[in-house]
C-alpha positions in Angstrom: 7.1 18.8 11.2 7.9 22.6 11.1 6.1 24.0 15.0 4.2 26.6 13.7 1.4 25.7 10.6 -0.7 27.7 10.2 -5.2 27.2 9.9 -6.0 29.6 8.4 -4.7 31.8 5.9 -3.1 34.8 7.8 -1.5 38.3 6.9 0.5 38.7 10.3 4.3 39.1 10.5 6.9 37.0 10.1 7.1 33.4 9.0 5.1 30.4 8.6 4.3 27.4 7.2 0.6 25.8 6.1 -0.6 22.6 5.2 -1.9 21.9 1.8 -2.5 19.8 -0.8 -1.5 19.8 -4.6 -4.1 20.5 -6.5 -3.4 18.5 -10.0 -5.0 15.8 -11.6 -2.0 13.3 -11.0 -2.2 9.5 -9.3 0.8 11.3 -7.0 -2.0 14.0 -5.1 1.1 15.5 -3.1 1.4 16.9 0.7 2.2 20.6 0.3 3.8 23.0 2.3 3.7 26.7 1.7 6.4 28.5 3.3 4.9 32.3 3.9 5.9 36.0 4.8 4.2 38.5 5.9 1.6 37.0 4.2 2.7 36.5 1.0 3.6 32.8 -0.5 6.7 32.5 -1.3 7.5 28.8 -1.5 5.7 25.6 -2.2 7.3 22.5 -1.5 6.7 18.7 -0.1 5.8 17.3 2.7 7.9 15.2 4.8 6.1 14.0 7.3 3.4 12.4 4.0 5.5 9.1 3.4 3.9 9.3 0.0 5.5 12.3 -0.7 8.7 12.2 1.4 9.1 15.5 0.6 9.4 15.5 -3.0 7.4 17.8 -5.5 7.3 17.6 -9.3 9.1 20.2 -11.2 5.7 22.2 -12.4 4.2 22.4 -8.6 7.0 23.8 -7.0 6.4 26.6 -8.7 3.2 27.0 -7.7 4.0 30.8 -7.0 4.8 31.3 -10.0 1.2 30.6 -10.7 -0.6 32.1 -7.6 1.6 35.7 -8.3 1.5 35.7 -11.9 1.8 39.1 -13.6 -1.3 37.9 -16.5 -3.6 36.5 -14.0 -7.6 38.1 -13.6 -7.8 39.5 -10.4 -11.6 41.2 -11.4 -14.4 40.1 -12.9 -14.0 40.8 -16.9 -16.8 41.4 -19.3 -16.9 40.7 -23.2 -16.3 44.3 -24.8 -15.6 43.2 -28.2 -16.0 40.2 -30.2 -16.5 36.4 -29.0 -12.7 35.3 -29.5 -10.7 38.7 -29.6 -9.6 38.5 -26.4 -11.7 42.0 -25.6 -12.6 42.8 -22.0 -13.1 45.4 -19.7 -13.9 45.5 -15.9 -17.1 45.1 -14.3 -18.4 44.6 -10.2 -19.0 41.4 -9.1 -22.3 42.0 -8.0 -23.4 43.8 -11.0 -21.6 40.4 -12.6 -23.5 37.7 -10.6 -26.8 39.5 -11.3 -26.4 39.6 -15.0 -25.1 36.1 -15.2 -28.5 35.6 -12.7 -30.7 37.3 -15.4 -30.1 35.4 -18.1 -29.4 32.5 -16.9 -33.2 32.6 -15.4 -34.6 33.9 -18.7 -33.2 31.1 -20.6 -34.7 27.9 -17.6 -37.8 30.3 -17.8 -38.5 30.2 -21.6 -40.8 27.0 -22.4 -39.1 26.7 -26.0 -35.6 26.0 -23.7 -35.6 26.2 -20.0 -33.3 24.5 -17.6 -31.7 21.6 -19.5 -30.7 25.1 -22.3 -27.8 25.0 -19.5 -24.7 23.0 -19.4 -21.9 23.1 -16.8 -18.5 21.9 -18.2 -15.7 21.2 -15.6 -13.1 18.7 -15.4 -9.6 18.2 -13.0 -8.2 21.9 -13.1 -8.4 20.8 -9.0 -9.3 17.4 -8.1 -10.9 18.3 -4.3 -14.3 17.9 -3.4 -14.9 20.9 -2.6 -14.0 23.1 -5.5 -14.4 20.9 -7.5 -17.9 20.1 -7.3 -19.8 20.9 -4.1 -21.3 24.0 -4.8 -21.6 24.0 -8.5 -24.0 20.4 -8.2 -26.0 22.2 -6.3 -26.3 25.1 -7.8 -27.4 23.3 -11.2 -29.4 20.2 -9.4 -31.7 23.7 -8.1 -31.6 25.4 -11.4 -31.8 22.2 -13.4 -29.4 22.0 -15.8 -28.1 19.6 -18.1 -25.7 17.0 -16.7 -22.2 16.4 -17.9 -21.0 13.2 -18.5 -17.6 13.9 -17.7 -15.2 11.3 -19.7 -12.9 12.6 -20.8 -9.6 11.6 -19.1 -10.5 7.9 -16.9 -14.0 6.6 -18.1 -13.0 3.9 -20.6 -10.5 2.6 -18.3 -12.8 3.1 -15.2 -15.7 1.1 -16.6 -12.7 -1.9 -17.6 -12.0 -2.4 -13.9 -15.8 -2.6 -13.3 -16.1 -5.5 -15.4 -13.4 -7.7 -14.8 -11.8 -6.7 -10.4 -15.6 -4.9 -9.5 -14.2 -1.3 -9.0 -10.9 0.8 -9.1 -9.0 -1.4 -7.0 -5.3 -2.0 -7.2 -2.0 -2.9 -5.6 -1.1 -0.1 -3.1 1.4 1.7 -4.9 3.6 1.7 -1.9 4.6 -2.5 -2.3 5.6 -1.9 -6.3 9.1 -1.6 -3.9 9.3 -5.3 -3.6 8.0 -6.6 -7.4 10.4 -8.4 -8.9 9.1 -7.5 -12.2 7.2 -4.4 -13.1 5.9 -4.0 -16.5 5.1 -0.5 -16.8 2.0 -0.1 -19.3 1.6 3.2 -20.8 2.5 5.0 -18.3 5.6 7.6 -18.8 5.5 7.3 -15.0 8.9 9.8 -14.2 6.4 12.4 -16.0 3.4 11.9 -14.6 3.9 9.6 -11.4 7.2 10.1 -10.0 6.1 9.5 -6.8 5.8 5.8 -8.2 8.6 6.1 -9.7 10.7 6.3 -6.8 9.6 3.1 -6.0 9.8 1.7 -9.0 13.9 1.7 -8.4 13.6 0.9 -4.9 12.7 -2.0 -6.8 15.2 -1.8 -9.5 18.1 -1.7 -7.0 16.5 -4.5 -5.0 17.4 -6.8 -8.6 13.8 -6.3 -10.1 13.4 -6.0 -14.0 11.6 -3.1 -15.3 9.6 -3.3 -19.2 7.9 -0.5 -20.1 5.1 -1.1 -23.1 4.7 2.8 -25.1 4.7 3.3 -28.7 6.9 6.4 -27.7 10.7 6.0 -26.3 9.3 8.0 -23.1 12.0 9.4 -19.7 10.9 6.8 -18.5 10.8 3.4 -21.2 14.8 4.9 -21.1 15.8 3.6 -17.4 13.7 0.9 -17.8 15.5 -2.8 -18.5 13.2 -3.1 -22.1 11.1 -1.4 -24.2 8.4 -2.5 -25.9 7.2 0.3 -28.8 3.9 -0.9 -29.6 1.2 0.6 -32.5 -1.2 2.7 -30.6 -4.3 0.9 -30.0 -3.2 -2.7 -29.8 -2.4 -2.7 -26.2 -5.1 -5.9 -26.8 -3.7 -7.9 -28.4 -0.1 -7.6 -26.9 -2.1 -9.5 -23.7 -3.3 -11.6 -25.8 -0.8 -12.9 -27.2 1.0 -12.9 -23.4 -2.1 -15.1 -22.4 -1.3 -17.3 -25.1 1.3 -18.3 -24.5 0.8 -18.6 -20.7 -1.8 -21.2 -21.7 0.4 -22.5 -24.1 3.2 -23.2 -21.5 0.9 -23.8 -18.6 2.3 -21.1 -17.0 -0.4 -20.8 -14.8 -2.0 -20.3 -10.6 -4.8 -23.0 -11.1 -5.5 -23.0 -8.1 -6.4 -19.3 -7.9 -8.2 -20.0 -11.3 -10.3 -22.2 -9.7 -11.4 -20.5 -6.7 -11.5 -17.2 -8.3 -11.6 -16.1 -11.5 -14.9 -16.9 -14.0 -14.8 -18.0 -17.8 -11.3 -19.3 -17.7 -12.2 -21.8 -20.4 -14.2 -19.2 -23.1 -10.6 -16.2 -22.1 -8.3 -19.4 -23.5 -10.4 -20.4 -26.2 -10.6 -16.3 -27.6 -6.4 -16.6 -26.1 -5.0 -19.4 -27.9 -6.6 -17.4 -31.7 -3.7 -15.0 -30.7 -0.6 -16.7 -31.1 2.6 -14.2 -30.7 3.2 -14.0 -34.4 -0.2 -12.9 -35.4 0.6 -10.1 -32.0 3.6 -9.1 -33.6 2.2 -8.2 -37.1 0.0 -6.8 -35.3 1.2 -4.9 -32.9 4.2 -3.5 -35.2 7.6 -5.1 -32.2 9.7 -8.5 -32.7 7.8 -11.1 -32.3 10.7 -12.1 -29.5 9.9 -9.1 -27.9 6.2 -11.4 -27.2 7.7 -14.5 -26.1 10.2 -13.2 -24.0 7.6 -10.7 -21.9 5.3 -13.6 -21.9 8.4 -15.5 -20.2 9.1 -12.8 -17.6 5.5 -12.7 -16.6 5.1 -16.5 -16.3 7.8 -17.2 -14.3 6.4 -15.7 -11.6 4.3 -18.7 -11.0 7.1 -20.8 -10.9 10.3 -18.8 -9.1 7.2 -17.6 -6.5 8.6 -14.1 -7.1 5.4 -10.9 -6.8 5.4 -9.7 -11.0 3.1 -6.4 -11.2 1.8 -4.0 -13.4 1.2 0.0 -13.4 -1.2 0.7 -15.7 -2.1 4.4 -16.8 -4.6 6.6 -19.0 -3.1 6.8 -22.0 -3.1 3.2 -23.8 -7.7 3.4 -22.7 -7.5 6.3 -25.4 -7.9 4.3 -27.9 -10.8 2.3 -29.7 -10.8 -0.8 -28.2 -9.1 0.8 -24.8 -11.9 -0.5 -23.0 -11.0 -4.4 -24.1 -7.2 -3.4 -23.8 -8.2 -2.0 -20.0 -9.9 -5.6 -19.2 -7.2 -8.1 -21.0 -4.4 -6.0 -18.7 -6.8 -6.8 -16.0 -6.7 -10.5 -16.6 -3.1 -10.9 -16.9 -2.7 -10.5 -12.9 -5.2 -13.5 -11.7 -4.0 -16.4 -14.4 -0.4 -16.5 -12.5 -2.0 -16.2 -9.2 0.1 -12.4 -8.9 -2.8 -11.1 -6.4 -1.4 -13.1 -3.6 0.9 -10.8 -3.3 1.4 -7.7 -1.9 3.6 -6.7 -4.4 1.7 -8.9 -7.1 -1.2 -7.9 -9.4 -1.9 -5.0 -11.3 -2.9 -1.2 -10.0 -4.5 1.3 -12.4 -6.6 3.4 -9.4 -7.1 3.0 -6.4 -10.5 5.4 -6.1 -12.2 2.9 -5.0 -10.8 2.3 -1.8 -12.2 5.7 -0.9 -15.5 4.9 -1.7 -17.3 7.8 -0.2 -21.1 8.8 -0.8 -20.7 12.5 -2.4 -24.6 13.3 -2.1 -24.0 15.9 0.8 -22.2 17.7 -1.1 -23.5 17.4 -4.4 -27.6 17.5 -3.3 -28.9 15.5 -5.6 -32.3 16.1 -4.1 -32.3 19.8 -5.5 -33.3 17.9 -8.9 -37.0 18.2 -8.7 -37.9 18.6 -12.4 -37.6 15.0 -13.1 -35.4 13.6 -15.8 -32.5 15.6 -17.3 -30.2 14.8 -20.5 -27.0 14.1 -19.8 -23.8 15.5 -22.8 -20.9 13.9 -22.8 -17.6 16.3 -22.5 -15.9 14.6 -25.2 -18.3 15.4 -28.4 -18.6 19.0 -27.2 -18.0 20.3 -30.3 -20.6 18.7 -32.1 -23.6 19.3 -29.2 -22.9 22.8 -29.0 -23.8 23.3 -33.1 -26.7 21.1 -32.5 -30.4 22.5 -33.1 -33.1 21.5 -30.3 -34.5 17.9 -31.7 -37.0 15.7 -29.7 -33.4 13.2 -29.4 -31.1 15.6 -27.9 -33.6 18.8 -26.7 -32.7 21.9 -26.0 -30.4 23.7 -28.3 -27.1 24.8 -25.2 -27.8 28.5 -24.8 -25.1 29.1 -21.7 -22.8 27.1 -20.4 -20.8 27.6 -17.1 -16.7 27.1 -17.3 -14.8 25.9 -14.7 -11.7 23.6 -14.3 -11.6 23.4 -17.2 -10.2 24.6 -20.5 -12.3 22.4 -23.4 -11.2 24.6 -25.8 -7.5 23.9 -25.5 -8.1 20.1 -24.3 -11.1 18.6 -26.1 -11.1 16.8 -29.3 -11.8 17.9 -32.3 -10.6 21.9 -31.0 -11.6 23.3 -34.7 -15.7 22.3 -34.0 -15.3 22.9 -30.2 -14.4 27.1 -31.9 -16.7 27.3 -34.3 -19.5 26.2 -30.7 -18.0 28.6 -28.6 -17.5 32.0 -31.0 -21.8 30.8 -31.7 -23.2 34.9 -30.6 -25.9 33.4 -28.9 -24.3 31.3 -26.6 -23.8 32.3 -23.4 -20.6 32.2 -22.0 -19.6 31.8 -18.6 -15.8 31.1 -17.0 -14.0 30.5 -13.9 -9.7 31.2 -14.5 -6.4 32.2 -13.1 -5.8 33.5 -16.3 -6.9 34.1 -19.7 -7.1 31.1 -21.3 -8.4 30.0 -25.2 -11.4 29.0 -23.1 -11.6 32.1 -21.3 -11.0 34.4 -24.9 -14.7 33.3 -26.2 -16.5 34.2 -22.4 -19.1 37.1 -22.0 -18.0 37.1 -18.4 -14.8 35.8 -16.7 -15.1 35.3 -12.4 -11.6 35.4 -11.4 -11.0 32.2 -9.4 -8.8 31.7 -6.4 -5.9 29.1 -6.7 -4.9 26.1 -4.6 -2.4 28.0 -1.8 -6.0 30.7 -1.8 -9.0 28.1 -0.7 -9.7 25.2 1.6 -10.6 21.6 -0.6 -10.4 17.7 0.5 -9.2 15.4 -2.0 -8.8 12.0 -2.7 -6.8 10.4 -4.4 -6.3 7.6 -7.3 -2.8 6.8 -7.2 -2.5 6.1 -3.5 -5.3 5.6 -0.6 -4.7 8.9 1.7 -7.2 11.9 2.3 -5.3 15.4 2.0 -6.8 18.6 3.3 -5.7 21.3 1.4 -5.7 24.6 3.5 -5.7 28.0 2.2 -2.0 29.5 3.0 -3.2 33.2 1.7 -5.4 35.6 1.9 -7.7 35.6 -2.0 -5.4 37.8 -4.0 -7.0 40.6 -5.7 -11.4 40.4 -6.4 -10.8 36.1 -7.0 -13.2 33.7 -4.7 -13.2 30.6 -4.3 -16.0 28.0 -6.6 -17.7 28.2 -3.7 -18.2 31.6 -3.0 -19.0 32.0 -7.0 -21.6 29.9 -6.6 -22.7 30.9 -3.7 -23.3 34.1 -4.7 -25.1 32.8 -8.0 -27.3 31.1 -5.9 -28.0 34.3 -4.1 -28.8 36.3 -7.4 -30.8 33.9 -8.4 -33.0 34.1 -5.2 -32.0 30.3 -4.2 -33.0 30.4 -0.7 -32.3 26.8 -0.2 -30.0 25.9 3.8 -27.6 24.0 1.6 -26.0 27.8 -0.4 -25.2 28.9 2.7 -22.8 26.7 4.0 -18.9 27.3 4.6 -15.8 26.0 2.8 -14.9 23.9 6.7 -18.7 22.6 7.0 -18.4 21.1 2.7 -14.8 19.8 4.0 -16.9 18.3 6.8 -19.6 16.7 5.0 -17.2 15.3 2.2 -15.9 12.7 4.4 -16.9 9.2 6.2 -16.7 7.9 10.5 -13.3 6.8 9.1 -11.5 10.1 8.8 -10.7 12.1 12.1 -11.1 15.4 11.1 -9.4 17.0 13.6 -5.8 14.4 12.5 -6.2 15.9 8.9 -6.6 19.3 10.9 -3.6 17.9 12.4 -1.0 17.1 9.6 -3.4 17.1 6.8 -3.6 14.0 5.7 -5.1 10.9 6.8 -4.4 7.2 5.7 -7.6 5.5 4.8 -7.3 1.5 6.0 -6.7 -0.8 3.1 -5.2 -4.3 2.5 -2.5 -4.8 1.9 -3.2 -7.3 -1.1 -6.9 -6.7 -1.4 -7.7 -9.9 -3.9 -5.3 -12.5 -1.7 -8.0 -14.2 -1.0 -10.5 -13.2 -4.0 -13.0 -11.3 -3.1 -13.6 -8.7 -5.9 -16.7 -5.9 -6.0 -18.1 -8.0 -9.3 -21.8 -9.8 -8.9 -19.2 -13.0 -9.1 -17.0 -12.4 -6.3 -14.8 -13.0 -8.5 -12.2 -12.1 -12.3 -14.6 -12.2 -14.5 -13.0 -12.8 -17.7 -16.6 -13.2 -18.6 -18.8 -10.7 -17.7 -22.0 -11.5 -18.2 -23.0 -8.0 -18.0 -20.9 -7.1 -20.9 -22.9 -9.6 -22.7 -26.2 -8.3 -21.0 -26.0 -4.9 -22.7 -24.5 -6.4 -26.5 -21.1 -6.9 -25.9 -18.5 -9.0 -25.5 -18.3 -10.9 -22.2 -14.3 -11.3 -23.2 -11.7 -9.0 -24.0 -11.3 -8.9 -27.7 -8.5 -6.4 -29.8 -10.5 -4.0 -31.9 -8.8 -2.3 -34.5 -8.0 1.9 -34.5 -10.9 3.7 -35.9 -8.2 5.5 -37.9 -4.6 2.8 -38.7 -2.8 4.9 -39.9 -1.4 2.9 -43.3 1.8 3.4 -44.9 0.0 3.8 -48.5 -2.9 5.3 -46.9 -4.3 9.0 -47.5 -3.2 9.3 -43.6 -0.5 6.9 -43.2 1.0 8.2 -39.4 -0.9 7.5 -36.5 -0.7 9.7 -34.1 -0.5 10.2 -30.3 -0.6 13.5 -28.4 0.3 12.9 -25.1 1.5 15.5 -22.7 4.8 17.4 -21.8 6.8 16.7 -19.0 6.3 19.7 -17.5 2.5 20.5 -18.3 -0.2 19.1 -17.1 -2.8 19.3 -19.7 -3.0 22.6 -20.1 -1.9 24.1 -17.2 0.9 25.1 -16.5 1.2 26.5 -20.1 1.4 30.1 -19.9 4.1 29.5 -16.9 7.3 31.4 -18.4 9.6 28.9 -16.5 8.4 26.2 -17.3 7.1 26.7 -21.0 11.0 27.7 -21.0 12.2 24.2 -21.1 9.3 23.2 -23.3 10.4 25.5 -26.3 8.3 25.7 -28.8 5.0 23.8 -30.2 6.7 20.5 -31.4 6.1 17.3 -33.0 8.5 13.9 -32.8 9.7 12.3 -35.9 11.2 8.8 -36.3 14.5 9.6 -38.9 13.3 7.3 -41.5 9.3 9.2 -41.2 11.4 12.3 -41.8 14.2 11.6 -44.5 11.1 10.1 -46.6 9.3 14.0 -46.2 12.8 16.4 -46.7 12.2 17.4 -42.8 14.9 17.7 -40.2 14.8 18.3 -36.3 13.7 23.1 -36.4 11.7 22.9 -39.4 8.0 24.2 -39.0 6.0 21.5 -40.5 1.7 21.8 -41.3 0.3 18.9 -39.8 -3.4 17.5 -40.9 -5.9 15.5 -41.6 -10.2 15.8 -42.6 -10.6 17.8 -39.6 -7.5 20.5 -39.9 -4.1 21.5 -39.6 -1.7 22.4 -37.2 1.3 24.0 -37.4 4.5 23.1 -35.2 8.4 22.3 -35.0 9.1 18.9 -35.7 12.3 17.0 -33.8 13.2 13.8 -35.7 14.2 12.0 -32.6 14.3 8.0 -31.9 11.3 8.7 -29.2 9.2 8.3 -32.4 8.3 5.1 -33.1 8.6 4.8 -37.3 4.8 5.2 -38.5 3.8 6.8 -35.4 4.7 10.6 -34.9 4.1 12.2 -31.3 2.8 15.5 -30.8 2.9 16.7 -27.5 0.3 18.9 -26.4 -1.4 20.8 -24.5 -0.7 24.2 -25.6 -2.5 26.7 -25.7 -3.1 27.5 -28.8 -2.4 30.9 -28.9 1.2 29.7 -28.3 0.5 27.8 -31.2 2.8 29.1 -35.0 -1.0 29.2 -36.7 -3.7 29.1 -33.7 -4.3 25.9 -33.0 -2.9 23.2 -31.3 -2.8 18.8 -31.8 -6.9 18.3 -30.7 -7.1 20.6 -34.0 -6.5 16.9 -34.9 -8.5 14.6 -32.7 -11.7 13.4 -33.1 -15.0 13.2 -31.3 -15.4 9.3 -32.2 -15.6 7.2 -28.5 -14.0 4.5 -26.7 -15.1 0.8 -26.8 -16.3 1.6 -22.8 -17.1 4.3 -21.2 -17.7 6.8 -23.6 -14.5 7.7 -23.3 -12.6 9.7 -26.2 -9.9 9.0 -28.9 -7.2 11.1 -28.4 -4.3 8.7 -29.1 -6.4 7.3 -32.5 -5.7 9.7 -34.9 -4.1 9.1 -38.1 -2.3 12.4 -40.2 0.7 13.0 -42.4 2.7 15.5 -41.8 5.0 18.0 -44.9 7.7 20.6 -44.1 6.2 24.1 -44.7 8.5 25.9 -47.0 9.9 29.7 -46.0 8.3 29.0 -42.6 10.8 30.7 -40.2 11.2 28.9 -36.9 9.0 30.6 -34.2 9.8 30.9 -30.6 7.5 31.4 -27.1 
């Protein structure tokens, strides 16, 4: 470790390094070292002393200084001076901006016809930090009595499925994948979105492990695995049930583990025996031989004693039956006793390891007005257009957006734009840049980047806690999210002492006795104690203490107690009006809509693109480089076609999430995605989307 590690941001002469943490929505949550020279951050690199990071960063975050010092960064508060959406603003002093925002929010809250529930926060994972994420913001909105936001846009279907089956978001420790002998990478492009897991998988591969990738798209990860199963989007549960069919048929089972540590295996067997590999092959659109081979490889773990592991990611749960699909896959390790091994089992999320009570940060006790409605962030397009009603409550008349870019990332973005364009909607956006969402703001408030503030980070891909220190002073007039909400609280006349807590106090408040804060300050991370094999002897977090193949809780709620295959809302069948299924995985060099405006990364991606198979392209007279119109009943999206074997026939891949303003016709892929929700967890169905596309005659290729 460098001899000089700064605890506070300094503008002192000379060079030093500052410990930090990556703030982005990625399971790796890397430990950072920022080099600062004469008060300027000159380099961001991975911390070699953090075992999970091991000195390695993704391409995106290694260029973080380009974001912090971007020439288009917003450095002063801005007030709208033109029509909504036109992006016309004029600078305004902080005190004036905060006073006007507070006056307008106060007027809405005091209006008997509207009240504080007419105010809605909208945020997600622009930072994953506990402090700059929701800590002071929650205090502010709880004290105001605003509507609650159901933050479902990424992982809630899979989370609900894990809760029902395993009892929580717990799984293998990621480092033990290096010892596995079979690794199934299911719905994850690990090279682009889980780089450090991929390094463990490569270690296992060098030691003789077989790697199988299950994904509709032939990703960079799929190319480097021994086998790729390119199933249709939303059919993962059918595939998992067919694997179970073979496990039961051939008795590739750990009967002792099943008997001691599972619930409902007889009912699951009856369900699975309905799913022959032939039936699943028809549904999934894959050769039946691949299903037989997958089941044989997985079942071989029982007789060989060699550990089999599944790395699941959230892509597979973005369809109507996403929760059931995760439940089905989560049943597999218990059937073969894979949990007995530290290198066996499954990992989707490890966030349940932390078990922190965030009430000290969010202060729900400040909410004294009784019941408050909850609005699902995934249906914001519809909800901003709803009038007041007894069922819905008051119309949303004020929206405070932070750590998110909903106009670009929320589904059915044509409706999202309509809602944001309402002249009677008062919108405040905390941002670094003038995003698609910021264009519709009444006020844009300049926020700090990760290099300029304190924060505390838990993880969902490993079990460490990380501390982020400010490496530099805030650039321009940027303020931390916490300071902005403190200022709004003061302007609103909130006098509670909790609004005076500084960021270091908030960092400490987010921890429990397991974490030595002085150690966090010294090395930047603390590894939480976690068992090597969490379910080797059962101990699941379900009511029964067992892996619940059958969930009485789900059955009591009117659902199916067993996992099952649910067809997509939109099947994308040949002969239909919209015959192509579309998925919209992230472009490798973007993270949702973050980094899209970093020129060096955007130049790697080139232009907004849809991948299409040679078969589907030939049927439509489309060639690589053509501008195409992708469309359905919700809207249309113009982009460039790439004829590629990354797309399987019948499926197109609309790589996202580009800012709308950078698209050829001012839209992006979410113009096509819908607001219908998943079977569990009330999550969006981004990958459950049927489209058609056609070549745009006389259209010129564009560059960005």
